[in-house]
C-alpha positions in Angstrom: -5.8 -5.4 -11.3 -4.3 -3.5 -7.6 -5.4 -0.5 -5.9 -3.3 0.8 -2.9 -3.7 2.4 0.0 -1.6 5.7 -0.4 -2.1 7.4 2.3 -0.5 4.2 4.2 3.7 4.9 3.4 2.8 8.6 5.3 0.8 8.1 8.3 1.8 4.9 9.3 4.9 1.9 9.6 4.3 -1.5 9.2 4.8 -3.8 12.2 3.5 -7.0 10.6 1.3 -7.6 7.2 -0.6 -10.4 6.8 -2.1 -11.8 3.0 -6.4 -12.4 4.2 -9.2 -13.5 2.0 -12.8 -11.1 2.0 -15.8 -12.6 1.8 -17.9 -10.2 0.0 -20.9 -10.9 -2.9 -20.9 -11.5 -6.5 -21.7 -7.4 -7.9 -18.4 -6.9 -5.0 -16.2 -9.0 -7.0 -17.0 -7.4 -10.6 -16.3 -3.7 -8.6 -13.0 -5.0 -7.1 -11.8 -6.6 -10.3 -12.5 -3.4 -11.5 -10.4 -1.5 -9.1 -13.2 0.2 -7.5 -12.6 -0.1 -3.5 -11.3 2.4 -1.1 -9.1 1.4 0.9 -7.9 5.8 2.4 -10.4 5.7 5.5 -11.0 2.2 6.4 -9.3 -0.1 9.0 -9.3 -3.1 11.0 -11.6 -4.5 14.4 -11.3 -7.5 15.5 -15.6 -8.6 16.3 -16.8 -11.6 18.6 -12.9 -13.5 17.6 -13.2 -12.5 13.7 -11.4 -9.7 12.3 -13.6 -7.6 9.6 -13.2 -5.0 7.6 -14.3 -1.4 8.2 -15.2 1.7 6.5 -14.0 0.3 3.0 -16.1 1.0 0.2 -17.2 -0.4 -2.4 -19.3 0.7 -5.0 -22.6 -0.9 -6.5 -21.4 -2.7 -10.0 -22.4 -0.6 -12.4 -24.8 -3.7 -14.2 -25.9 -5.5 -11.2 -29.5 -4.2 -10.5 -29.5 -4.9 -6.3 -31.2 -3.8 -3.8 -31.0 -2.6 -0.5 -26.5 -2.4 -1.6 -24.3 -0.7 1.7 -20.9 0.3 -0.2 -19.5 0.9 3.2 -20.2 -2.0 5.1 -18.3 -4.3 7.5 -16.6 -7.2 5.1 -15.7 -10.2 7.7 -11.7 -11.2 6.8 -10.4 -15.0 6.3 -7.6 -15.8 8.3 -6.9 -18.5 10.3 -7.0 -18.8 13.7 -3.0 -19.1 14.7 -2.9 -15.5 12.5 -6.2 -14.2 14.5 -4.0 -14.9 17.7 -1.2 -13.8 16.8 -3.0 -9.9 15.6 -5.4 -10.2 18.8 -1.8 -10.1 21.3 0.2 -7.6 19.4 -2.6 -5.3 19.0 -3.1 -5.8 23.1 0.6 -5.5 23.8 1.5 -2.8 24.3 2.6 0.9 21.6 -0.3 1.9 19.7 -0.7 -0.6 17.1 -3.7 -1.0 14.8 -5.3 -2.9 11.8 -4.8 -1.1 8.1 -4.9 -2.2 5.1 -2.0 -1.6 2.6 -3.3 -3.1 -0.8 -6.2 -5.2 -2.3 -5.1 -7.1 -5.6 -6.1 -10.3 -7.3 -4.2 -13.7 -6.6 -5.1 -16.0 -9.6 -9.0 -15.8 -9.2 -8.9 -14.6 -5.3 -9.3 -11.3 -4.4 -7.0 -10.5 -1.3 -5.7 -8.0 1.2 -3.2 -7.3 2.1 -3.4 -6.0 6.2 -0.8 -4.8 8.5 -0.4 -4.1 12.1 0.7 -0.7 12.0 1.7 2.4 14.4 0.7 5.7 13.7 3.2 8.8 12.8 3.5 11.5 14.1 3.7 14.6 12.7 7.7 14.9 12.9 8.1 12.2 11.9 5.6 12.8 8.2 7.6 16.2 8.0 10.9 13.8 7.8 9.8 11.0 5.7 8.6 14.1 3.1 12.3 15.6 3.3 13.4 12.3 2.5 11.5 11.4 -0.4 12.8 15.1 -1.6 16.7 14.3 -1.0 15.6 10.9 -3.1 14.0 12.4 -5.9 16.3 15.4 -6.2 19.1 12.9 -6.5 17.5 9.5 -8.7 16.7 13.4 -11.2 20.7 14.6 -10.8 22.1 11.2 -11.4 19.2 11.1 -15.1 21.2 14.3 -16.3 24.6 12.8 -14.9 24.0 10.4 -17.2 22.0 11.7 -20.1 25.3 14.3 -20.4 
């Protein structure tokens, strides 16, 4: 199982990435293992010296009978103090940097989240990136046609 934030590559440029754990309860774990997690509008935030994932949505596992379930609650991320300090200093030392989730995946029995300290791209940079991707796609298509003949 791997869920990728598709908007990340287009909207952000990664400065540094971290693989972190997440604090989840039982039905959330089962739902994430099925690939039911939305990362498109999610972001990380430092609250009281701990990092939380905010706005990620995990729908309720369909066989769970949980009352007062909140799919978009903030979830604590598991990092050691050195990593939290490193992220904190990067976010506070100039530039418009933010914490964005890149992907959620299984690593053995654990559920991990790839979290990036990222810089947002402007509209011009987004269009330039799309043009480059179009050129690469065309070149790949031409090579494929050339190899057939």
